[in-house]
C-alpha positions, 0 to 999 in steps of 0.5 A: 447587121440586120440586112445580113441576117434577113433570109432572101425572098428567093430562100423563103419562097423555095422553103414555102413551095417545097414544103407545100408541094413537095415537088419532084422537080423544082427551079426558081430563078430571080429574073428581076434584072430582065425588067430593069427600066420598067415602070415601077422598077428602081435601082433598089428593086431586088427580088421582084420577078421570078420564073418558077418551074415545078413538077408536083403530084399535088397538081394531079387532076387540077387545071392550070388555073387551079395550080396557079391559084394554089401557088399564089395562095402560098406566096400571098405574103411575098406579093404583099411584101414586094413580089411583083411577078411570077412566071409559072410552068407547073405540071404533074409528074404524068404530064411533065414531058408534054 
């Protein structure tokens, strides 16, 4: 069956982010069920909302906005395909304990 061979959005996102940001710490959680009942959410809505926590040296010397833009740029295709929201906690190794 085609649906069984498709890679999940979460797996695709993990691959993209790990390849592009080489994180020291990484967590990507599907929180779509927390948004059940919100406008636009249907019973068939899956993998639409995620929470990302990532520590990467690629964020050194960059602002929060720059970091978020970099992640959004890498995940642009996923947003076009149904990713609705991404909550992000991004930091560089030097700032992860702050």
